[in-house]
N, C-alpha and C positions, 0 to 999 in steps of 0.2 A: 552485428549488433554489439553495442557497448558492453552489455552484460556478459555476452560470450567471451569478449576480450578479457574481462575481469576474471571470470571462472578459469579460463585458459591460463592466465598468469599464475593464479593461486593454486590450481589443481596439483601442481608438482609438490606442494607441501602436505599432501594428504588431507586428513579430516580437518585439521586446523586451518589449512588453506582454503578449504571449502566453505568452513565457518566464516572465515575472514571475508572471502568473496561475496557471501550472502550479506554480511554486515554492510560492506561498501555499496552493494547494489540497492539496499533498502535506504541507506543514507542519501545516496544520489536521487532516489525516487522521492524521498521526503523534501529534499532542499533545492534540486535543481531541475530536473526534467523526468517525465515518466519513463520507467525501465522495465515495466511488467514484472514487478518483483515476485508475484505470486507464481508465475512461470518458473522463475529461477529457484523459488523455494522447493517446487515439485521436482524440478530437474535434479537439485542437489540431494533431495530426500531419496530419489530413486537410485542414488549411488550406494545407499545403505539403508533399505527400507525396513528399519527396525523401530520399535517404540522409543527406545532411548534416543536414537538419532533424531526422530521426529520431534521429540520434546526439546531437544538441544536446539534444533532449528527454529522451532516456534519461539523459544526463548531469545535466540539471537535476533530474530525478526522484530520482536517486541522491543528489545534493547535499542536496536538501531532506529526504529520509528520514534521512540522516546527521545533518543539523542538527537536525531535529525530535526525533529519538530522543535525541540527545545532550543537547540542552537539557532535555528531560523528565527524562532520567537525572540530570543535575547538579542540577536543581531538587529532585527527590526526595532525592537524596543530601545536599543542604544543609539542606533544611527538613523532611524526613520526611513521613510520612503518619499520619493517625489510626490508632490501633492496631486498630480494628475493620476498617478497609479493608485494612490490611497483613495481617491474619489471613485475611480473605476472599480476598485475592490469593494467599496462600500456599497455601490449600486448594484453590483453583481450579488452581494450577500443579501441585499433587500428583496431580491426575487426568488430566493431559495425557499424551498418547502418549509424549512425551519430556519428561523433567523437568529438562532442562538447556538450554543455549544452542541446542541442535539444534532446539528447538521453534520458534525464530524463523525457521528455514529452512522448516519445515513450514507455518508460519503465513502464508507468502506464497502457498501453494497453497490451504489450507483456513483462512481467516482467522477465528480463534476467540480470539485473544489481542490485545485492544486495548491501547493505551497501553503498547506494548512497552518503551519507555525506563524507565517506572515499574516494569515486572516485572523488568527487569535489575537494578534497584537493590534492590528488595524481596527477590528471590531470591538475591542475592549472586552473580549470574552474572558471569563474567569479561567486563568491558566490551569489550575488543578483540575477543574471539572473538564476542561477541554482535553487534557492529556488522558484523564480517566476515560473519556468517551473514545478517544483514538485508540487506547490500548484495549478496551473492551471490545470494539469492533474488530481489532486485529486478533485478539484471543479467539473470537468466535469464527472469523473467516479462516484463519491459518489452521486452527484445530480441525475444522470441518475438512479442509482440503487434505491435510495429512491423514486424517482418519479414513477418508474415502480412498485415498491412494494405498494406504497400509492395508485396507480391506481387499483391495484388488490383489495385492501380493499374497495375502493369505489364502484368497479364494482361487487364484489362477496361478499357472506356472509363470516363471519369471518373464518370459518373452511376451505372453498375453497380458500379464500385469503391466509391463512397460507400455504396451499399446493402450490399455485401459487408462493408464496414468497420462499418456500423452493426449488422449481424447478428453480427459478431465481438464487438462491445461487448455485445450482449445476451447472447450465449452465455457470454461470460466472467463477466458479472454473475451469470447464473443458476447456472452452475457453482460459482462462489464461494459463492453462497448455499446451494446443495444440500450442498456439501461442509462448509460451516460448520454447517448444521443437523445433518447426520449426526454430525459430530464433537461438537457440543454435547449431542446426545442420548446419545452414548456416555459423555460426561463426566458428565452428570447420572444416567445409569444406574449408573455406578461409585460415585457418591455415595450413592445409595439403598441399594446393597448393603453399603456401609460403615456 
């Protein structure tokens, strides 16, 4: 896995290296391709399951999704995209449950909208509102995951807490995939009807 390689590379630098690894994983997820960033958020949190470490990781995750989405947005604004890609993105956006910036908040629960920075530009969504929704969704999701994982570490001994966190990661990934699949099916169903 690409994320594993990043963590492996940065892990020798201690806590600062782990923070850097998380930053790059979230940047890659925001700009290029899915990396299961929540998985790595919890893996890195489990190396030091304390309140301050959890807050640090949430802050880094938010900073990186802000930076990644903003950079992609500015790149598309400056250089544009081929017309067939823009046309596809607009059609895709038109069948979403929300056809405005609110979709970015929903996307944190059911991830069906990749390259959100590009979608902000293509759909002429308000940049500030879009980033606010992306960050609000991130705060809610990452805080919940870190809280639950931290709860496991206070409730159980370390080995059992690690297993519980591992299952939290698996459940999060599976729920995300199921919700994404359901939403994509609804989207493609709407397209067929049109």
